[in-house]
C-alpha positions in Angstrom: -19.0 45.9 -30.1 -21.2 48.8 -31.0 -23.6 46.4 -32.9 -23.6 44.0 -29.9 -24.4 46.9 -27.6 -27.3 48.1 -29.7 -28.9 44.7 -29.9 -28.3 44.1 -26.2 -29.9 47.4 -25.2 -32.7 46.7 -27.6 -33.4 43.3 -26.1 -33.2 44.6 -22.6 -35.6 47.5 -23.2 -38.0 45.1 -25.0 -38.0 42.8 -22.0 -38.6 45.7 -19.7 -41.6 47.1 -21.6 -42.9 43.6 -22.1 -42.7 42.9 -18.4 -44.8 45.9 -17.6 -47.4 45.2 -20.3 -47.8 41.5 -19.4 -48.1 42.3 -15.7 -50.7 45.0 -16.4 -52.5 43.4 -19.4 -51.9 39.7 -19.3 -53.8 39.1 -22.6 -51.8 41.7 -24.6 -48.4 41.3 -26.2 -46.1 40.3 -23.4 -42.5 40.0 -22.3 -41.4 37.8 -25.2 -43.3 39.7 -27.9 -41.9 43.0 -27.0 -38.3 41.6 -26.8 -38.7 40.2 -30.3 -40.3 43.5 -31.6 -37.4 45.6 -30.3 -34.8 43.3 -31.8 -36.7 43.3 -35.1 -36.6 47.1 -35.1 -32.8 47.1 -34.6 -32.2 44.5 -37.2 -34.4 46.5 -39.8 -32.5 49.7 -39.0 -29.2 48.0 -39.7 -30.6 46.6 -43.0 -31.9 50.1 -43.9 -28.4 51.5 -43.7 -27.4 49.1 -46.6 -30.6 48.8 -48.6 -32.4 52.0 -48.0 -35.1 53.3 -45.6 -37.8 51.3 -47.3 -36.7 48.2 -45.3 -37.5 50.0 -42.0 -40.8 51.2 -43.4 -41.7 47.7 -44.5 -40.8 46.3 -41.1 -43.2 48.9 -39.5 -46.0 48.0 -41.9 -45.4 44.3 -41.4 -45.4 44.6 -37.6 -48.6 46.7 -37.7 -50.3 44.1 -39.9 -49.3 41.3 -37.5 -50.6 43.3 -34.5 -53.9 44.1 -36.2 -54.4 40.5 -37.3 -53.6 39.2 -33.8 -56.1 41.6 -32.3 -58.8 40.6 -34.7 -58.2 36.9 -34.1 -58.7 37.5 -30.3 -61.8 39.7 -30.7 -64.9 37.9 -29.4 -63.1 34.6 -28.8 -64.0 32.8 -25.6 -60.4 31.5 -25.3 -58.2 34.4 -26.6 -55.1 33.5 -28.3 -51.8 34.4 -26.7 -49.8 37.4 -27.9 -48.4 37.3 -31.5 -45.1 35.8 -30.5 -45.0 33.4 -33.3 -45.8 36.0 -36.0 -43.2 38.4 -34.6 -40.6 35.7 -34.3 -41.1 35.0 -38.0 -40.4 38.6 -38.8 -37.3 38.6 -36.6 -36.0 35.5 -38.3 -36.6 37.2 -41.7 -34.4 40.1 -40.6 -31.8 37.6 -39.2 -31.6 36.0 -42.6 -31.0 39.3 -44.2 -28.3 40.1 -41.7 -26.6 36.8 -42.7 -26.7 37.9 -46.3 -24.7 41.0 -45.2 -21.9 38.9 -43.6 -23.0 39.4 -40.0 -22.7 35.8 -39.2 -21.9 36.0 -35.5 -24.7 38.5 -34.8 -27.2 36.4 -36.7 -26.3 33.3 -34.9 -26.6 35.0 -31.5 -29.9 36.6 -32.4 -31.3 33.4 -33.8 -30.3 31.5 -30.6 -31.8 34.3 -28.5 -35.1 34.0 -30.3 -35.1 30.2 -29.8 -34.4 30.7 -26.1 -37.2 33.2 -25.7 -39.6 30.9 -27.4 -38.5 27.9 -25.3 -38.6 29.8 -22.0 -42.3 30.6 -22.3 -43.3 29.0 -19.0 -40.4 30.3 -16.9 -40.9 33.9 -18.2 -44.6 33.9 -17.9 -44.4 32.3 -14.5 -41.9 34.9 -13.3 -44.4 37.7 -14.4 -47.3 36.0 -12.6 -45.3 35.8 -9.4 -44.4 39.5 -9.4 -46.5 41.4 -6.8 -47.2 45.1 -6.6 -44.2 45.7 -4.3 -41.9 44.0 -6.9 -43.2 45.9 -9.9 -43.0 49.2 -8.0 -39.4 48.5 -7.0 -38.4 47.6 -10.5 -39.9 50.7 -12.1 -38.5 53.0 -9.3 -35.1 51.6 -10.4 -36.0 52.4 -14.0 -36.8 56.0 -12.9 -33.5 56.7 -11.1 -31.2 54.7 -13.5 -32.7 55.2 -17.0 -34.5 58.6 -16.6 -32.6 60.6 -13.9 -29.1 59.3 -14.3 -28.6 60.0 -18.1 -29.8 63.6 -17.5 -27.1 64.4 -14.9 -23.9 66.1 -16.1 -20.9 63.8 -16.2 -18.3 66.5 -15.2 -16.8 67.7 -11.9 -18.0 70.8 -9.9 -17.3 72.4 -6.6 -14.2 72.6 -4.4 -11.3 70.6 -5.7 -13.4 69.7 -8.8 -14.4 66.3 -7.4 -18.2 66.5 -7.1 -19.5 64.8 -10.2 -23.3 64.6 -10.1 -23.4 61.6 -12.5 -21.0 59.5 -10.5 -22.5 60.4 -7.1 -26.0 59.5 -8.4 -24.5 56.4 -9.9 -23.7 55.3 -6.3 -27.4 55.8 -5.4 -28.3 53.7 -8.4 -25.9 51.0 -7.4 -27.3 50.9 -3.8 -30.9 50.7 -4.9 -30.0 48.2 -7.7 -28.2 45.8 -5.4 -31.0 46.1 -2.8 -33.6 45.2 -5.4 -31.4 42.4 -6.9 -30.9 40.9 -3.4 -34.6 41.2 -2.6 -35.6 39.4 -5.9 -33.0 36.7 -5.7 -33.9 35.9 -2.1 -37.5 35.7 -2.9 -37.2 33.6 -6.1 -34.2 31.4 -5.5 -34.1 31.2 -1.7 -32.5 33.3 1.0 -29.1 31.4 1.2 -28.3 31.1 -2.5 -29.6 34.6 -3.0 -27.3 35.9 -0.2 -24.2 34.2 -1.6 -24.9 35.5 -5.2 -25.7 39.0 -3.9 -22.4 39.0 -1.9 -20.3 38.0 -4.9 -22.0 40.5 -7.2 -21.7 43.2 -4.6 -18.0 42.6 -4.2 -17.5 42.7 -7.9 -19.6 45.9 -8.4 -19.2 47.8 -5.1 -18.9 46.3 -1.7 -19.7 49.7 -0.2 -22.9 49.9 -2.1 -23.8 46.4 -1.1 -23.1 47.1 2.5 -25.3 50.2 2.4 -28.1 48.3 0.7 -28.2 45.4 3.2 -27.7 47.7 6.2 -30.8 49.6 5.2 -32.6 46.4 4.7 -31.8 45.2 8.2 -33.1 48.5 9.6 -36.5 47.9 8.1 -36.5 44.1 8.7 -34.2 43.3 11.6 -34.7 39.5 11.1 -32.7 39.8 7.9 -29.6 40.6 9.9 -28.0 37.1 9.5 -28.5 37.3 5.7 -27.1 40.9 5.6 -24.1 39.8 7.6 -23.3 37.1 5.1 -23.7 39.3 2.1 -21.5 42.1 3.5 -18.7 39.6 4.5 -18.7 37.9 1.1 -18.7 41.3 -0.7 -15.8 42.5 1.5 -13.8 39.3 0.8 -14.3 39.6 -2.9 -12.6 43.1 -2.7 -9.2 41.5 -2.1 -9.5 39.2 -5.1 -10.5 42.2 -7.2 -7.5 44.2 -6.0 -5.2 41.3 -7.0 -6.9 41.1 -10.4 -6.6 44.8 -11.1 -2.8 44.7 -10.3 -2.4 41.7 -12.6 -4.0 43.7 -15.4 -2.3 47.1 -15.0 1.0 46.0 -13.5 1.7 42.3 -14.1 5.4 42.8 -13.3 4.7 43.4 -9.6 1.8 41.0 -9.3 3.7 38.2 -7.5 5.3 40.7 -5.2 1.9 41.8 -3.7 -0.2 38.6 -4.3 1.0 36.7 -1.2 -0.1 39.6 1.1 -3.5 40.1 -0.5 -3.9 36.3 -0.9 -3.3 35.8 2.8 -5.7 38.6 3.7 -8.3 37.3 1.3 -8.0 33.8 2.8 -8.4 35.2 6.3 -11.6 37.1 5.2 -12.9 34.0 3.4 -12.5 32.0 6.6 -14.5 34.6 8.5 -17.1 34.7 5.8 -17.3 30.9 5.9 -18.0 31.0 9.7 -20.7 33.6 9.0 -22.2 31.4 6.3 -22.2 28.4 8.7 -24.0 30.4 11.4 -26.4 31.7 8.8 -27.2 28.1 7.8 -28.4 27.5 11.3 -30.9 30.3 11.0 -34.3 30.2 9.4 -34.3 29.6 5.6 -36.7 32.4 4.7 -36.2 35.6 6.7 -38.8 38.4 6.4 -38.1 40.9 3.6 -38.5 44.6 3.7 -41.8 46.2 2.7 -40.0 48.5 0.2 -36.7 47.2 -1.2 -36.3 50.3 -3.3 -36.5 52.9 -0.6 -34.5 55.9 -1.9 -34.2 57.8 1.4 -31.2 55.9 2.8 -29.5 55.6 -0.6 -29.7 59.4 -1.1 -28.2 59.9 2.4 -25.4 57.6 1.5 -24.8 59.5 -1.7 -24.4 62.7 0.3 -22.0 61.0 2.6 -20.0 59.7 -0.3 -19.7 63.3 -1.7 -18.4 64.6 1.6 -15.7 61.8 1.7 -14.7 62.7 -1.9 -14.1 66.3 -0.7 -12.0 65.1 2.3 -9.9 62.9 0.1 -9.3 65.7 -2.4 -8.3 68.1 0.4 -5.9 65.6 1.9 -4.2 65.0 -1.5 -3.8 68.7 -2.2 -2.6 69.8 1.2 -0.6 66.8 2.3 1.0 65.7 -1.0 3.4 62.8 -1.1 4.3 63.3 2.6 1.0 61.9 3.7 0.9 58.8 1.5 -0.5 56.5 4.1 -3.1 59.0 5.2 -4.2 59.7 1.6 -4.4 55.9 1.0 -6.6 55.5 4.1 -8.9 58.3 3.0 -9.0 57.1 -0.6 -9.9 53.6 0.5 -13.0 54.9 2.4 -15.1 55.0 -0.7 -13.3 53.4 -3.6 -10.6 50.7 -3.7 -10.2 50.9 -7.4 -8.7 54.4 -7.4 -6.0 53.7 -4.8 -5.2 50.3 -6.3 -4.7 51.4 -9.9 -2.9 54.6 -9.1 -0.5 52.9 -6.7 0.2 50.1 -9.1 1.1 52.6 -11.8 3.4 54.5 -9.4 5.2 51.3 -8.6 5.6 50.3 -12.2 6.9 53.8 -13.1 9.5 53.5 -10.3 8.1 56.4 -8.3 7.1 54.2 -5.4 8.7 51.2 -3.8 6.8 47.9 -3.8 6.8 47.6 0.0 5.3 51.1 0.4 2.9 50.5 -2.4 1.3 47.3 -1.2 1.1 48.7 2.3 -0.8 51.7 0.9 -3.2 49.4 -0.9 -3.7 47.3 2.2 -4.3 50.4 4.4 -6.9 51.5 1.8 -8.6 48.2 2.0 -8.7 48.2 5.8 -10.0 51.8 5.8 -12.7 50.6 3.4 -13.7 48.0 6.0 -13.9 50.7 8.7 -16.0 52.9 6.5 -18.4 50.1 5.8 -18.6 49.5 9.6 -19.6 53.1 9.9 -22.2 52.7 7.2 -23.7 49.8 9.1 -23.7 51.8 12.3 -25.6 54.7 10.6 -28.0 52.8 8.4 -28.3 49.2 9.9 -30.0 47.6 12.8 -28.4 47.0 16.2 -28.3 43.2 15.5 -26.4 43.7 12.3 -24.0 46.2 13.9 -23.2 43.7 16.6 -22.4 40.9 14.1 -20.5 43.1 11.7 -18.5 44.7 14.6 -17.3 41.3 15.7 -16.5 40.0 12.2 -14.9 43.2 10.9 -12.9 43.5 14.1 -11.4 40.1 13.4 -10.7 41.2 9.8 -9.0 44.4 10.8 -6.9 42.6 13.4 -5.7 40.2 10.7 -4.8 43.1 8.4 -3.0 45.0 11.1 -0.9 42.0 12.1 -0.1 41.4 8.4 1.1 45.0 8.1 3.1 44.8 11.3 4.8 41.5 10.9 5.3 41.2 7.1 9.0 41.6 6.4 
């Protein structure tokens, strides 16, 4: 897995640098060339561990020769050649062949297939770069700044009262909000508003429905006409949460899964019905709503990060001072920001016999409902009035269904 991670990061960084170079200098080595170059470097480094450092040095010399030859071939030509993709691809495949010699069959097959795809996807990749505007590129590299420059520098340990303020994890929420916002913006622009909204909602629910809500609430504030799309994304993301809860219980406590699945399945179905209604109403709206001028605005995301930190403090205080006697209150506070924590901890308590199944699933359900309430508050603080009206109605129906389930379930 470490090898896969190294090659994956290498490819991603190559694509990132190549995106910037091709956007700024269309005639230079571009998105495919840099991806191949970075993968070549990783492959040569692995080979150097087995055969000596001369392999890495030879790779550098070979790459330098390729770049020099490519620049000379373009110099003075009326119709400059494209970047040295073919030459670099040849070097990469040389390294892939050497990897095969060392028994890395799966890695070699994957890298070779990736090279073939990069070469085949010439038009889509270059077309994508050509369609990127100044706003898009600014948003992407602002994301690079906060995620790849600032985030790794923050300490990943807890500070402050109750030792719950972790700068890394709090800033990670800011990164998630900005990332989801940019992803939604780009998918809406390049694949259409409706498919983009559905995809953004699903991904938001899998990653963080709270972050997705904050992202689209802020978007609706800067572009009120996006309120129908934001409503759809928030409802889909909130629905996915119940499927995620059931999945987490199945993984950590499979023995109790079928004892809590009917409740969460019913609630998920009710939320899905509401989301379907929202999708139907969105279908009747315009296909392409205006998009915000700056999809990567950090201001609202940082404000939400501060709010997230305050809620963490409140949850920690409740746990310490109320203890087991305030289980439902602790569950409601825990669910405000993070459903994973209350779900996993409660499932483990049930499995250990320290908590009854009936009390446990009700705690998880209360956490889920409090999460919906918190997201409604986020919309009220960060979203437009149009979005707030829509979400208030849909979340009101969702909460009513959850309360009835808690009340009448035997």
